[in-house]
Backbone as ProteinMPNN parsed JSONL, in Angstrom:
{"seq_chain_A": "XXXXXXXXXXXXXXXXXXXXXXXXXXXXXXXXXXXXXXXXXXXXXXXXXXXXXXXXXXXXXXXXXXXXXXXXXXXXXXXXXXXXXXXXXXXXXXXXXXXXXXXXXXXXXXXXXXXXXXXXXXXXXXXXXXXXXXXXXXXXXXXXXXXXXXXXXXXXXXXXXXXXXXXXXXXXXXXXXXXXXXXXXXXXXXXXXXXXXXXXXXXXXXXXXXXXXXXXXXXXXXXXXXXXX", "coords_chain_A": {"N_chain_A": [[71.856, 126.043, 62.627], [70.082, 123.229, 61.543], [71.028, 120.27, 62.553], [71.608, 117.365, 60.111], [70.742, 114.474, 61.363], [70.514, 110.803, 62.094], [69.344, 108.876, 64.729], [70.043, 105.813, 67.005], [67.292, 104.69, 66.914], [65.818, 105.442, 64.869], [66.797, 103.77, 62.794], [66.326, 100.727, 61.134], [64.86, 98.092, 62.673], [65.433, 95.8, 62.674], [68.709, 96.339, 62.636], [69.354, 97.157, 64.934], [71.516, 97.294, 67.399], [70.545, 96.275, 69.632], [67.853, 95.137, 69.302], [69.135, 93.118, 67.688], [70.622, 91.33, 69.853], [68.95, 90.414, 71.236], [67.171, 88.836, 69.21], [69.223, 87.252, 67.665], [71.49, 86.591, 69.491], [74.047, 87.21, 71.572], [76.26, 86.439, 70.436], [76.41, 86.784, 67.843], [76.819, 89.568, 67.517], [79.204, 92.572, 66.421], [81.804, 94.028, 68.464], [81.537, 96.617, 68.705], [78.973, 96.908, 68.376], [78.067, 95.009, 70.569], [79.288, 97.017, 72.747], [77.295, 99.771, 72.21], [75.448, 98.807, 73.028], [75.563, 99.108, 76.172], [76.138, 101.484, 76.061], [74.584, 102.978, 75.552], [73.165, 105.517, 74.712], [74.919, 108.046, 72.395], [76.803, 110.667, 71.503], [76.753, 114.435, 71.101], [76.978, 114.58, 68.715], [76.831, 111.966, 67.347], [75.748, 108.262, 66.976], [75.397, 106.142, 69.398], [76.88, 103.677, 68.255], [78.733, 104.853, 66.564], [80.13, 106.121, 68.564], [80.785, 104.126, 70.353], [82.316, 103.002, 68.68], [83.994, 104.356, 67.805], [85.583, 104.784, 70.746], [86.563, 102.14, 70.511], [88.397, 101.974, 68.576], [90.515, 104.272, 69.18], [91.552, 103.599, 72.035], [91.997, 101.255, 71.462], [90.794, 98.727, 71.179], [89.168, 96.281, 73.257], [90.857, 95.376, 75.347], [92.833, 97.485, 75.771], [90.937, 99.861, 76.435], [90.245, 98.584, 79.01], [92.71, 99.074, 80.168], [92.609, 101.812, 81.001], [92.009, 104.699, 82.56], [88.768, 106.273, 84.441], [89.091, 108.572, 83.916], [91.226, 108.86, 82.028], [89.177, 107.574, 79.68], [87.195, 109.679, 80.071], [88.357, 111.054, 78.518], [87.242, 111.486, 75.636], [86.004, 112.433, 73.599], [82.157, 113.385, 73.851], [82.11, 111.207, 75.902], [81.122, 110.606, 79.139], [81.523, 110.071, 82.81], [79.585, 109.025, 84.132], [79.034, 107.166, 81.448], [81.945, 106.186, 81.391], [82.139, 104.844, 83.938], [79.835, 102.361, 83.413], [81.387, 100.971, 81.349], [83.179, 100.443, 82.963], [82.253, 98.753, 84.944], [80.655, 96.652, 83.22], [83.499, 95.468, 82.194], [85.195, 94.538, 84.567], [82.953, 92.934, 85.252], [83.431, 90.738, 83.464], [85.747, 89.512, 83.72], [85.563, 88.9, 86.699], [83.779, 87.321, 85.905], [85.125, 85.271, 84.291], [87.072, 83.944, 85.942], [85.71, 83.41, 88.257], [85.679, 80.79, 90.946], [85.028, 77.024, 89.89], [84.365, 75.291, 91.615], [84.118, 74.977, 95.664], [86.771, 75.578, 96.884], [89.504, 76.856, 95.202], [91.578, 75.294, 92.973], [94.823, 75.245, 92.304], [96.837, 74.005, 90.025], [98.375, 74.441, 87.487], [100.49, 76.586, 85.645], [98.333, 77.549, 83.746], [96.778, 77.681, 85.203], [96.726, 79.623, 86.886], [97.231, 81.855, 85.336], [94.836, 82.037, 84.192], [93.733, 82.586, 86.415], [94.748, 85.072, 87.258], [95.415, 86.543, 85.447], [93.56, 88.294, 83.679], [93.322, 90.558, 85.449], [96.103, 91.614, 86.171], [97.06, 91.906, 83.636], [96.823, 94.098, 81.405], [97.812, 96.148, 83.048], [99.466, 99.28, 83.828], [101.023, 99.668, 85.55], [103.651, 98.01, 87.067], [102.775, 95.349, 89.174], [103.645, 92.924, 92.43], [102.697, 90.161, 93.223], [101.094, 87.239, 95.725], [100.311, 84.034, 95.724], [99.44, 81.562, 98.041], [99.382, 78.8, 99.221], [97.037, 75.575, 100.09], [98.486, 72.513, 101.21], [97.398, 70.756, 99.602], [97.349, 72.165, 97.674], [95.263, 74.212, 97.182], [93.309, 77.092, 97.135], [94.155, 79.527, 99.114], [94.692, 81.976, 100.096], [94.742, 85.479, 98.004], [97.434, 87.575, 97.266], [98.441, 90.918, 97.305], [101.778, 91.994, 97.163], [103.506, 94.41, 96.364], [103.358, 97.46, 94.358], [104.699, 99.075, 91.934], [107.851, 99.615, 90.372], [109.981, 96.311, 89.618], [112.283, 95.751, 91.811], [115.361, 94.654, 93.442], [115.403, 95.372, 96.288], [113.122, 95.854, 96.663], [111.124, 93.639, 96.824], [110.853, 91.654, 99.164], [111.833, 89.354, 100.667], [111.462, 88.794, 103.777], [108.922, 89.09, 104.67], [107.322, 88.047, 102.38], [107.945, 85.339, 103.292], [106.814, 85.649, 106.368], [103.908, 86.149, 105.421], [103.487, 83.957, 104.07], [103.5, 82.092, 106.244], [101.815, 82.913, 108.232], [99.543, 82.26, 107.243], [99.785, 79.563, 107.108], [100.911, 78.694, 104.794], [101.235, 75.781, 102.752], [103.178, 76.076, 100.407], [104.049, 78.996, 97.839], [102.639, 80.9, 95.114], [104.235, 83.225, 92.983], [104.001, 86.229, 91.289], [104.092, 88.378, 88.654], [103.616, 91.095, 86.983], [104.124, 92.48, 83.437], [104.368, 95.527, 81.74], [105.544, 96.497, 79.065], [104.412, 94.53, 77.615], [106.197, 92.263, 76.589], [106.385, 89.12, 78.02], [109.286, 87.985, 78.961], [111.458, 87.387, 81.065], [113.37, 88.83, 82.916], [117.165, 89.801, 83.739], [116.864, 90.629, 86.435], [114.854, 89.891, 87.07], [115.03, 86.845, 87.619], [116.828, 86.62, 89.004], [115.891, 87.841, 91.201], [114.231, 85.88, 91.569], [115.464, 83.76, 92.353], [116.82, 84.302, 95.049], [114.33, 84.802, 96.487], [113.264, 82.005, 95.953], [115.229, 80.792, 97.549], [115.219, 81.913, 99.925], [112.337, 80.773, 101.012], [113.054, 78.363, 101.108], [114.613, 78.132, 103.213], [112.588, 77.977, 105.156], [110.997, 75.886, 105.103], [108.964, 76.264, 102.729], [107.58, 75.797, 99.759], [108.297, 76.612, 96.555], [106.251, 77.169, 93.759], [106.055, 78.182, 91.568], [107.268, 80.803, 89.366], [105.528, 83.554, 87.839], [105.514, 85.589, 85.126], [103.254, 87.887, 83.839], [101.752, 89.144, 80.731], [100.698, 91.179, 78.603], [101.131, 90.239, 75.621], [101.129, 87.392, 76.692], [102.403, 84.763, 78.81], [105.072, 83.722, 80.953], [106.367, 81.463, 82.652], [108.394, 80.246, 84.871], [108.536, 77.806, 85.688], [107.343, 75.693, 83.916], [109.575, 76.283, 82.115], [111.791, 75.156, 83.248], [113.154, 76.469, 85.529], [112.471, 76.555, 88.031]], "CA_chain_A": [[71.469, 125.489, 61.498], [70.221, 121.869, 62.189], [72.205, 118.785, 61.72], [70.796, 115.972, 60.007], [71.292, 112.744, 62.109], [69.655, 109.68, 62.556], [69.608, 108.19, 65.989], [69.076, 104.538, 66.593], [65.952, 104.576, 67.245], [65.576, 105.928, 63.635], [67.153, 102.803, 62.422], [65.318, 99.487, 60.969], [64.764, 97.366, 63.636], [66.608, 94.601, 62.354], [69.954, 96.556, 62.672], [69.601, 97.811, 65.963], [71.784, 96.47, 68.282], [70.024, 95.42, 71.435], [66.952, 94.208, 69.089], [69.27, 91.747, 67.283], [70.679, 90.468, 70.276], [67.256, 89.626, 71.71], [66.533, 88.025, 68.034], [70.132, 86.241, 67.334], [71.812, 85.958, 70.424], [74.768, 88.433, 71.864], [77.876, 86.245, 69.921], [76.314, 87.683, 66.888], [77.104, 91.159, 67.39], [80.347, 92.873, 66.696], [82.249, 94.372, 69.782], [80.97, 98.265, 68.856], [77.861, 97.042, 68.699], [78.0, 94.96, 71.993], [79.754, 98.484, 73.426], [76.717, 100.462, 71.753], [74.277, 98.641, 73.997], [75.955, 99.436, 77.016], [76.593, 103.19, 76.038], [73.02, 103.307, 75.524], [72.923, 106.734, 73.845], [75.55, 108.757, 71.744], [77.243, 111.772, 72.022], [75.52, 115.086, 70.901], [76.284, 114.307, 66.864], [77.163, 110.788, 67.182], [75.16, 107.677, 67.617], [75.841, 104.827, 70.165], [77.614, 102.908, 67.719], [79.799, 105.742, 65.826], [80.685, 106.574, 69.516], [81.572, 102.977, 70.478], [83.812, 102.239, 67.163], [85.157, 105.558, 68.484], [86.408, 104.243, 71.958], [87.494, 100.306, 70.299], [89.497, 102.476, 67.707], [90.759, 105.262, 69.857], [91.849, 103.1, 72.738], [92.879, 99.642, 70.835], [89.975, 97.418, 71.526], [88.486, 96.384, 75.095], [92.429, 95.396, 76.602], [93.057, 98.936, 75.558], [90.245, 100.39, 77.079], [90.49, 98.139, 80.191], [93.98, 99.687, 81.142], [92.659, 103.261, 81.038], [91.355, 104.78, 83.711], [88.236, 106.572, 84.228], [89.186, 110.049, 83.803], [91.264, 108.891, 80.64], [88.117, 107.421, 79.354], [86.394, 110.832, 79.678], [89.075, 112.852, 77.691], [87.664, 111.075, 74.251], [84.947, 113.38, 73.126], [81.063, 112.122, 73.927], [81.676, 109.864, 76.851], [81.353, 111.193, 81.007], [81.801, 109.904, 83.69], [78.5, 107.632, 84.061], [79.305, 105.551, 80.621], [82.657, 105.132, 81.926], [81.898, 103.914, 84.803], [79.224, 101.5, 82.78], [82.048, 100.586, 80.376], [84.285, 99.668, 83.773], [81.647, 97.781, 85.681], [81.087, 95.629, 82.504], [85.022, 95.005, 82.636], [84.678, 94.084, 85.653], [82.271, 91.83, 85.493], [83.855, 89.936, 82.789], [86.716, 89.405, 85.019], [84.998, 88.454, 87.705], [83.068, 85.903, 85.365], [86.366, 84.284, 83.88], [87.795, 83.857, 87.82], [85.044, 82.885, 89.087], [85.955, 79.101, 90.929], [84.079, 75.968, 89.912], [84.669, 74.624, 93.152], [84.389, 75.908, 96.415], [88.058, 76.448, 96.922], [90.02, 76.239, 93.62], [92.851, 74.358, 92.981], [96.175, 75.926, 91.394], [97.798, 73.228, 89.519], [99.597, 74.568, 86.433], [100.306, 77.426, 85.281], [97.452, 78.394, 83.318], [95.184, 77.795, 86.211], [97.143, 80.734, 87.881], [97.266, 83.01, 84.3], [93.215, 82.236, 84.278], [92.69, 83.581, 88.047], [94.978, 86.37, 88.415], [95.499, 87.292, 84.571], [92.51, 89.357, 83.916], [93.466, 91.457, 86.63], [97.251, 92.778, 85.049], [97.815, 91.935, 82.015], [96.408, 95.066, 81.394], [98.013, 97.159, 84.242], [100.196, 99.984, 83.208], [102.017, 99.651, 86.364], [104.128, 96.299, 87.895], [102.342, 94.624, 90.244], [104.194, 92.13, 92.451], [101.453, 89.12, 93.896], [101.831, 85.675, 95.836], [99.214, 83.129, 95.763], [99.025, 81.416, 99.26], [98.657, 77.578, 98.642], [97.531, 74.6, 101.14], [99.41, 70.971, 100.823], [96.931, 70.221, 98.367], [97.245, 73.314, 96.34], [94.261, 74.554, 97.059], [94.016, 78.443, 97.406], [94.234, 80.448, 100.745], [95.08, 83.62, 100.042], [95.893, 85.592, 96.886], [97.529, 88.991, 98.365], [99.581, 92.027, 96.568], [102.936, 92.695, 98.19], [103.71, 96.082, 96.6], [102.98, 98.374, 93.402], [105.661, 99.773, 91.316], [108.823, 98.921, 89.118], [110.46, 95.382, 90.418], [113.535, 95.479, 92.327], [115.692, 93.703, 94.499], [115.641, 96.562, 97.266], [111.06, 96.367, 97.035], [110.79, 92.472, 96.705], [111.431, 91.706, 101.334], [111.62, 87.887, 101.49], [110.696, 88.365, 105.164], [107.499, 89.55, 104.392], [106.757, 86.974, 101.619], [107.472, 84.451, 104.126], [105.597, 86.073, 107.183], [102.174, 86.017, 104.536], [102.485, 82.4, 104.406], [103.762, 81.239, 107.551], [100.89, 83.706, 109.066], [98.261, 81.491, 106.439], [99.715, 78.095, 107.562], [100.277, 77.684, 103.326], [102.298, 75.053, 102.727], [103.3, 76.35, 98.557], [103.358, 79.817, 96.747], [103.345, 81.236, 93.732], [104.783, 84.89, 92.834], [103.297, 86.582, 90.268], [104.253, 89.856, 88.626], [103.435, 91.613, 85.155], [105.103, 93.355, 82.357], [104.02, 96.697, 81.5], [105.397, 95.978, 78.354], [103.773, 93.408, 76.626], [106.799, 90.873, 76.771], [106.657, 88.357, 79.604], [110.215, 87.315, 78.807], [112.291, 87.214, 82.424], [114.744, 89.758, 82.823], [118.07, 89.0, 84.373], [116.995, 90.919, 87.455], [113.797, 88.512, 87.675], [115.751, 85.504, 87.402], [117.566, 87.115, 90.536], [114.953, 88.188, 92.495], [113.512, 84.528, 91.568], [116.431, 82.774, 93.313], [116.645, 84.979, 96.599], [112.725, 84.714, 96.962], [113.286, 80.677, 96.648], [116.09, 80.462, 98.602], [113.97, 82.09, 101.507], [111.304, 80.068, 100.921], [112.888, 76.429, 100.972], [114.82, 77.517, 104.573], [111.453, 77.822, 106.254], [110.121, 74.599, 104.4], [107.737, 76.551, 101.929], [107.697, 75.303, 98.738], [107.906, 77.759, 95.513], [105.786, 76.343, 93.168], [106.091, 78.55, 90.447], [107.24, 82.563, 89.118], [104.545, 83.882, 86.556], [105.118, 87.075, 84.697], [102.13, 88.226, 82.587], [102.404, 90.637, 80.064], [99.394, 91.463, 77.162], [101.605, 89.082, 74.64], [100.945, 85.887, 76.766], [102.917, 84.744, 80.025], [106.158, 83.05, 81.176], [106.488, 80.161, 83.886], [109.789, 79.886, 85.724], [108.393, 76.124, 86.296], [107.709, 75.136, 83.232], [110.52, 76.387, 81.647], [112.522, 74.165, 84.25], [113.898, 77.329, 86.055], [112.204, 76.742, 89.291]], "C_chain_A": [[71.132, 124.173, 61.915], [70.576, 121.198, 61.899], [71.491, 117.89, 61.144], [71.495, 114.852, 60.12], [70.145, 111.853, 62.515], [70.178, 109.141, 64.124], [69.448, 106.855, 66.093], [68.18, 103.579, 66.334], [65.073, 104.703, 65.719], [66.149, 104.708, 62.5], [66.205, 101.531, 62.021], [65.649, 98.635, 62.082], [65.546, 96.084, 63.188], [67.886, 94.761, 62.507], [70.067, 97.108, 64.145], [70.383, 96.9, 66.704], [71.144, 95.474, 69.348], [68.867, 94.854, 70.402], [68.081, 92.946, 68.553], [70.032, 91.025, 68.365], [69.877, 89.603, 71.019], [67.48, 88.779, 70.2], [67.998, 86.984, 67.787], [70.994, 85.857, 68.456], [73.239, 87.343, 70.514], [76.388, 87.941, 70.904], [78.013, 86.746, 68.701], [76.977, 88.976, 66.416], [78.309, 91.202, 67.781], [80.957, 93.778, 68.404], [81.886, 96.032, 69.845], [79.7, 97.65, 68.905], [77.219, 96.62, 70.387], [78.056, 96.266, 72.903], [78.468, 99.406, 73.31], [76.061, 100.0, 72.945], [74.561, 99.151, 75.384], [76.147, 100.761, 77.263], [75.172, 103.431, 75.991], [72.703, 104.819, 74.359], [74.736, 107.171, 73.242], [76.186, 109.783, 72.393], [76.302, 113.074, 70.982], [75.507, 114.886, 69.261], [77.005, 112.67, 66.431], [75.99, 109.815, 67.74], [75.503, 106.397, 68.837], [77.391, 104.499, 69.506], [78.628, 103.48, 67.459], [80.599, 105.887, 67.204], [81.616, 105.209, 70.409], [82.373, 102.4, 69.67], [84.941, 103.624, 67.924], [86.653, 105.178, 69.27], [87.171, 103.1, 71.474], [88.732, 101.321, 69.658], [90.226, 103.589, 68.396], [91.97, 104.293, 70.968], [92.376, 101.238, 72.566], [92.236, 98.544, 71.105], [89.843, 96.99, 72.915], [90.064, 95.969, 76.114], [92.477, 96.851, 76.254], [92.281, 99.745, 76.391], [90.075, 100.072, 78.295], [91.434, 98.906, 81.067], [93.598, 101.614, 81.133], [91.855, 103.619, 82.022], [89.739, 105.593, 83.906], [88.391, 108.132, 83.69], [89.782, 110.259, 82.138], [90.017, 108.76, 79.613], [87.273, 108.632, 78.72], [86.654, 111.835, 78.741], [88.101, 112.196, 75.948], [85.983, 111.936, 74.608], [83.202, 112.344, 73.143], [80.658, 111.027, 75.345], [82.282, 110.7, 78.276], [81.597, 110.444, 81.485], [80.49, 108.958, 83.863], [78.826, 106.513, 82.508], [81.03, 105.482, 80.88], [82.575, 104.312, 82.597], [80.67, 102.347, 83.953], [80.079, 100.868, 82.229], [83.003, 99.692, 81.489], [83.602, 98.632, 84.394], [81.437, 96.526, 84.912], [82.239, 94.876, 82.382], [85.016, 93.905, 83.004], [84.528, 92.888, 85.786], [82.637, 90.48, 84.865], [85.086, 89.108, 83.393], [86.492, 88.665, 85.651], [84.719, 86.858, 87.173], [84.08, 84.814, 85.178], [86.943, 83.833, 84.805], [87.054, 83.631, 88.708], [85.37, 80.84, 89.364], [84.74, 77.962, 90.433], [83.478, 75.445, 91.413], [84.902, 75.382, 94.278], [85.441, 76.641, 97.186], [88.698, 75.534, 95.899], [91.75, 76.113, 93.864], [94.033, 75.31, 91.68], [96.993, 74.744, 91.01], [98.565, 73.31, 88.396], [99.541, 76.19, 86.42], [99.113, 78.316, 84.42], [96.776, 78.451, 84.496], [95.618, 79.247, 86.929], [96.736, 82.132, 86.657], [95.609, 82.682, 84.351], [92.583, 82.746, 85.457], [93.514, 84.711, 87.861], [95.135, 86.937, 86.702], [94.709, 89.043, 84.284], [92.895, 90.352, 84.328], [94.653, 92.588, 85.953], [97.483, 92.56, 84.771], [97.872, 93.265, 81.514], [97.05, 96.387, 82.142], [99.111, 98.343, 83.364], [101.394, 100.711, 84.411], [102.488, 98.271, 87.036], [103.606, 96.057, 89.199], [103.102, 93.463, 90.811], [102.554, 91.352, 93.216], [102.125, 88.147, 94.484], [100.345, 84.861, 96.112], [99.751, 82.055, 96.821], [98.314, 79.947, 99.143], [98.383, 76.686, 100.02], [98.599, 73.144, 100.056], [98.969, 70.421, 99.558], [96.475, 71.375, 97.102], [95.657, 73.895, 95.728], [94.222, 76.461, 97.783], [93.358, 78.899, 98.631], [93.721, 81.514, 100.465], [95.73, 84.505, 98.29], [96.465, 87.137, 97.607], [98.77, 90.001, 96.979], [100.452, 92.129, 97.395], [103.384, 94.11, 97.618], [103.506, 96.565, 94.735], [103.921, 98.824, 93.012], [106.649, 98.833, 90.114], [109.733, 97.25, 90.611], [111.84, 95.645, 90.627], [113.772, 94.795, 93.54], [115.079, 94.367, 95.944], [113.578, 96.251, 97.793], [110.531, 95.183, 97.274], [111.353, 92.191, 98.183], [111.033, 90.272, 101.075], [110.562, 87.738, 102.733], [109.348, 88.768, 105.116], [106.305, 89.084, 103.555], [106.416, 85.849, 102.354], [106.892, 84.516, 105.108], [104.571, 85.48, 106.428], [102.348, 85.016, 104.872], [102.8, 81.492, 105.684], [102.65, 81.88, 108.499], [99.747, 82.646, 108.42], [98.554, 80.496, 106.737], [99.936, 77.248, 105.515], [101.678, 76.943, 103.42], [103.439, 75.244, 101.232], [102.775, 77.376, 99.064], [103.727, 79.261, 95.538], [103.999, 82.56, 93.622], [104.691, 85.06, 91.195], [103.748, 88.145, 90.378], [104.014, 89.886, 87.184], [104.255, 92.675, 84.467], [104.321, 94.223, 81.475], [103.838, 96.585, 79.553], [105.068, 95.537, 77.263], [104.525, 92.139, 77.326], [107.016, 90.461, 78.097], [107.74, 87.476, 79.519], [111.023, 88.035, 80.176], [113.718, 88.425, 82.095], [115.77, 89.671, 83.624], [117.937, 89.194, 86.086], [115.441, 90.06, 88.018], [113.763, 87.243, 87.702], [116.69, 85.878, 89.286], [116.778, 86.886, 91.241], [114.508, 86.466, 92.503], [114.421, 83.793, 92.858], [116.415, 82.807, 94.578], [115.611, 84.513, 97.35], [113.1, 82.88, 97.317], [113.574, 79.986, 97.529], [115.384, 80.5, 100.262], [113.222, 81.371, 102.095], [111.855, 78.526, 101.832], [113.847, 76.658, 102.561], [113.887, 77.694, 105.65], [110.608, 76.767, 105.912], [108.676, 74.707, 103.655], [108.196, 76.459, 100.934], [107.277, 76.434, 97.677], [107.451, 76.804, 94.53], [105.822, 76.906, 91.851], [106.582, 79.944, 90.84], [106.868, 82.498, 88.058], [104.778, 85.023, 86.229], [104.252, 86.67, 83.661], [102.249, 89.349, 82.094], [100.557, 90.446, 78.714], [99.413, 90.406, 76.0], [101.37, 87.368, 75.706], [101.818, 85.723, 78.821], [103.965, 83.724, 80.168], [105.605, 82.74, 82.382], [107.888, 80.054, 84.112], [109.773, 78.045, 85.489], [108.499, 75.775, 85.171], [108.761, 75.883, 82.138], [111.725, 76.008, 82.644], [113.717, 75.283, 84.906], [113.402, 77.479, 87.688], [112.246, 74.85, 89.215]], "O_chain_A": [[71.91, 123.764, 62.778], [70.654, 121.135, 60.672], [70.523, 117.542, 61.82], [72.399, 114.343, 59.457], [69.115, 112.153, 63.118], [71.359, 109.082, 64.464], [68.647, 106.426, 65.263], [68.12, 102.437, 65.878], [63.973, 104.197, 65.493], [65.834, 104.87, 61.32], [65.225, 101.398, 62.755], [66.839, 98.515, 62.376], [66.422, 95.664, 63.943], [68.559, 93.732, 62.566], [71.185, 97.556, 64.401], [70.026, 95.722, 66.718], [71.302, 94.297, 69.672], [68.827, 93.651, 70.661], [67.879, 91.823, 69.014], [70.263, 89.876, 67.989], [70.046, 88.428, 71.344], [68.241, 87.832, 70.397], [67.712, 85.788, 67.731], [71.307, 84.666, 68.437], [73.346, 88.227, 69.664], [77.342, 88.695, 70.706], [79.087, 87.127, 68.237], [77.479, 89.301, 65.34], [78.816, 90.59, 68.721], [80.152, 93.965, 69.316], [81.951, 96.641, 70.913], [79.17, 98.094, 69.923], [76.462, 97.242, 71.132], [77.135, 96.584, 73.655], [78.328, 100.02, 74.368], [76.076, 100.751, 73.92], [73.583, 99.743, 75.841], [76.305, 101.233, 78.389], [74.783, 104.391, 76.656], [72.008, 104.813, 73.342], [75.682, 106.552, 73.728], [76.197, 109.892, 73.619], [75.364, 112.74, 70.258], [74.488, 114.966, 68.573], [77.56, 112.393, 65.368], [75.295, 110.189, 68.685], [76.353, 105.712, 68.268], [78.517, 104.811, 69.896], [79.661, 102.983, 67.908], [81.817, 105.778, 67.063], [82.731, 105.296, 70.924], [83.057, 101.407, 69.914], [86.099, 103.697, 68.335], [87.848, 105.176, 68.975], [88.324, 102.95, 71.879], [89.837, 101.407, 70.195], [90.935, 103.904, 67.441], [93.165, 104.323, 70.675], [92.891, 100.409, 73.316], [92.812, 97.47, 71.277], [90.601, 97.527, 73.722], [90.239, 96.246, 77.301], [91.628, 97.35, 76.993], [92.932, 100.431, 77.179], [89.739, 101.009, 79.02], [91.233, 99.3, 82.216], [94.474, 102.467, 81.273], [90.963, 102.847, 82.373], [89.308, 105.28, 82.796], [87.51, 108.623, 82.984], [89.395, 111.061, 81.289], [89.806, 109.661, 78.801], [86.821, 108.752, 77.582], [86.034, 112.794, 78.28], [88.621, 112.753, 74.981], [85.209, 111.932, 75.565], [83.001, 111.206, 72.718], [79.65, 110.413, 75.694], [83.385, 111.213, 78.465], [82.103, 109.598, 80.748], [80.796, 107.81, 83.539], [78.825, 105.284, 82.577], [81.454, 104.423, 80.418], [82.801, 103.137, 82.305], [81.116, 101.227, 84.202], [79.81, 99.687, 82.45], [83.499, 98.603, 81.2], [84.191, 97.554, 84.473], [81.778, 95.447, 85.398], [82.131, 93.651, 82.442], [84.922, 92.795, 82.479], [85.276, 91.992, 86.175], [82.364, 89.386, 85.36], [85.042, 87.878, 83.365], [87.03, 87.568, 85.501], [85.096, 85.767, 87.6], [84.01, 83.706, 85.711], [87.649, 82.923, 84.37], [87.417, 83.595, 89.883], [85.332, 79.936, 88.53], [83.562, 78.209, 90.691], [82.378, 75.331, 91.955], [85.682, 76.333, 94.222], [85.36, 77.685, 97.834], [88.643, 74.324, 95.68], [92.641, 76.596, 94.562], [93.849, 75.784, 90.559], [97.925, 74.491, 91.773], [99.399, 72.433, 88.172], [98.737, 76.886, 87.04], [99.035, 79.544, 84.46], [96.135, 79.478, 84.72], [94.747, 79.904, 87.499], [96.118, 83.146, 86.983], [95.141, 83.732, 84.79], [91.442, 83.181, 85.616], [92.968, 85.672, 88.403], [94.888, 88.143, 86.725], [95.023, 90.213, 84.504], [92.863, 91.296, 83.538], [94.49, 93.712, 85.478], [98.685, 92.521, 85.033], [98.983, 93.66, 81.158], [96.759, 97.528, 81.783], [99.45, 98.057, 82.215], [102.18, 101.655, 84.336], [101.641, 97.511, 87.506], [104.054, 96.593, 90.213], [103.424, 92.693, 89.906], [101.577, 91.99, 93.607], [103.3, 87.892, 94.22], [99.433, 85.361, 96.769], [100.762, 81.53, 96.353], [97.101, 79.788, 99.012], [99.144, 76.827, 100.976], [99.073, 72.984, 98.931], [99.638, 69.853, 98.694], [95.701, 71.403, 96.145], [95.131, 73.99, 94.619], [94.948, 76.902, 98.675], [92.216, 78.647, 99.014], [92.564, 81.924, 100.556], [96.749, 84.231, 97.656], [95.777, 87.686, 98.467], [99.568, 89.618, 96.124], [100.077, 92.379, 98.54], [103.63, 94.975, 98.459], [103.572, 95.619, 93.949], [104.469, 99.283, 94.014], [106.381, 97.89, 89.369], [109.907, 97.253, 91.83], [112.58, 95.766, 89.65], [112.975, 94.428, 94.403], [114.269, 93.706, 96.594], [113.017, 96.415, 98.877], [109.475, 95.219, 97.905], [112.504, 92.601, 98.331], [109.852, 89.989, 101.277], [109.516, 87.101, 102.859], [108.792, 88.447, 106.166], [105.101, 89.323, 103.644], [105.309, 85.31, 102.369], [106.17, 83.531, 105.262], [104.271, 84.317, 106.697], [101.717, 84.623, 105.854], [102.342, 80.38, 105.944], [102.559, 81.351, 109.607], [98.991, 82.185, 109.276], [97.505, 79.855, 106.81], [99.544, 76.185, 105.034], [102.756, 77.282, 103.908], [104.426, 74.516, 101.129], [101.892, 77.488, 99.914], [104.349, 78.323, 95.039], [104.346, 82.888, 94.757], [105.099, 84.374, 90.258], [103.818, 88.898, 91.35], [104.163, 88.968, 86.378], [104.92, 93.56, 85.006], [103.664, 93.75, 80.548], [102.811, 96.578, 78.875], [105.322, 95.978, 76.142], [104.068, 91.328, 78.132], [107.566, 91.052, 79.027], [107.555, 86.307, 79.858], [111.132, 89.261, 80.193], [114.611, 88.596, 81.266], [115.295, 89.342, 84.712], [118.486, 88.469, 86.915], [115.143, 89.755, 89.173], [112.752, 86.546, 87.788], [116.908, 85.239, 90.316], [116.745, 85.882, 91.952], [114.509, 85.9, 93.596], [114.045, 83.424, 93.972], [116.137, 81.853, 95.304], [115.687, 83.983, 98.459], [113.203, 82.431, 98.459], [113.004, 79.099, 98.164], [115.163, 79.721, 101.19], [113.192, 81.173, 103.31], [111.333, 77.889, 102.747], [113.95, 75.633, 103.233], [114.197, 77.606, 106.838], [109.486, 76.72, 106.415], [107.7, 73.959, 103.711], [109.315, 76.955, 100.812], [106.234, 77.079, 97.781], [108.055, 75.744, 94.364], [105.617, 76.121, 90.925], [106.517, 80.401, 91.981], [107.363, 81.769, 87.199], [104.28, 85.839, 87.004], [104.281, 85.704, 82.897], [102.678, 90.37, 82.63], [99.757, 89.579, 78.362], [98.446, 89.841, 75.49], [101.528, 86.296, 75.123], [101.675, 86.523, 79.745], [103.788, 82.733, 79.459], [104.746, 83.333, 83.034], [108.508, 79.64, 83.132], [110.705, 77.288, 85.219], [109.64, 75.416, 84.883], [108.228, 75.864, 81.029], [112.65, 76.82, 82.682], [114.924, 75.054, 84.831], [113.856, 78.338, 88.445], [112.042, 74.187, 90.232]]}, "name": "protein", "num_of_chains": 1, "seq": "XXXXXXXXXXXXXXXXXXXXXXXXXXXXXXXXXXXXXXXXXXXXXXXXXXXXXXXXXXXXXXXXXXXXXXXXXXXXXXXXXXXXXXXXXXXXXXXXXXXXXXXXXXXXXXXXXXXXXXXXXXXXXXXXXXXXXXXXXXXXXXXXXXXXXXXXXXXXXXXXXXXXXXXXXXXXXXXXXXXXXXXXXXXXXXXXXXXXXXXXXXXXXXXXXXXXXXXXXXXXXXXXXXXXX"}
């Protein structure tokens, strides 16, 4: 028996997402409508709009979708590798646009600058990562580097590796960054102990530590802003 169903092409033109975007601009569209334009077509029994709503509801919005792998997105009925890849590509473009420097050499002057640079990449991760920013004496960014991935423990954060990276890059100062997959950026006792240890190691060789920033879905915590560095 044939199912009765309408595709988006059957909708009045004024209600189609793509036509609405062209006429009124992207800011007038809902999240589901924007996502539907990326998907282009829906599943066997759904329009692109219905599939977009299912994705947003199932994974908890764009942040939830961003945190999932291609295979996890494909587990939702109607989403195949091609659609999942389109979504991931669009989210990555958004991240790169948000962190694109306005100057040839990006300057890091505050915890907010660090969060804007790194936050889009790490706040939705389901595993912990520890990164460092290596800076010049004028706080221009030389290099961003991931030191390790996994649970943050004292045994995994090797001060000698961080010092070596800083010296090799002729960095004047560093910023430490790691994420909390729990969503809460508040530092643990281990976070504080590790920070003290790393600051001491860097001071011995004359490398300044500007901050240690913990990033999570609920925001970020800055050791410098709280007077802990």
